[in-house]
N, C-alpha and C positions, 0 to 999 in steps of 0.2 A: 861408772861412778859419777855421781853429781847430776846436774841437769843443765839444759841449755836455756837460752832466753834471758841472759843477764846473771845467771848464777855463776859462782866461781867453783870450778871443778878441779881439784888437785889431780896430778898424775896425767901427763900427756904422753902419748906414744904415737908419733906420726912418722911413718916410714913409707916413702913413696918409691924407694929404690933409686939407684943412680948415684952419681958422685957428688952428693950434696954435702954442705957443711954441717957442722954440729947444730942440732936443733936447740931452740931456746928452752931453758928449764921452766917449770910451771910458774914460779914466782914472777918471771919476766912478762907473762901474759896478763898479770894483774896490774891494771893501769887506771889512773885518774882520767876521766873522759876529756877534761880540758887540757891535759898534758900528755897525751898518748905518745909514747916513745921517749918522753922526757920526765916521766914520773920520778919524784924524789925517792931514790932507792933506800936511803937511810930511814926516811919516814915510813915507807912501805914496810920495811923490816920491823920497825917499832910497832906498827899497826898489826902486822901479821903475828908477831909474838903476843901482843895483847889479845888477839883473837884465838890463841892457842897453839900456834906453830912454834917450832923450835928454831932459834936463830941459826941461820946457815943452811937449813934444810931446803935447798933450792927446788926440790921436787915436791915439797910439802907432804912427804910421807907421814910426818908426825901428826897430821890432821886428817888422815884418811878415815879413821874411825869416827870422826866427828865433823865430817865435811859439810853437812848442812848448817851446823852452828857456825862454822868458820865462814861459809858463804854469806850467811846473814850478817855476821859481824863485819866482814870486809865491805859488804854492800852498804851497810849503815855508815861506814866510814868514808863512803863516796867512791869506792872502786868498782870497776867493771872487769869482767873476764873477757878479753878480746878473743880468746880461743873459741868461745862459744859463738862468736860472730863468724869466724872462718879460721879453721885450724892452720891454714897456710898464710894467714894474714901477716905474720911476722917474717916469713921466709926462714932463713937460717942465720947462724952467727957468721957465716962466710960473708965478707964485705960485698962480694958480687951478688949475693942472694938476700942480704939483709934489706928489709923494707923500711927500717927505721921506726917500726911500730912497737917493738919490744925493747926493754932495757934492763940491765942488771944493776 
């Protein structure tokens, strides 16, 4: 679903096996390039809702059927999808594995 190269693609399922911490939800990968890891969560939710997502839907399932329009809208608001850069870019939510690149 979705595309790479800067597009925002809802629904991530990364499983590498092993005793890893909980993966970051889809919304956490959507970041402002100038504040990666510190993107304003409240503003990101306002923008995601304005682009068609349901508030609190951290996996962005509510925009699966309109993911291209959601991608374009969020990109126009200045966000990038760092999952498309590297699906392991954020690590996990375990403090030992968290890279500091994603936030909720």
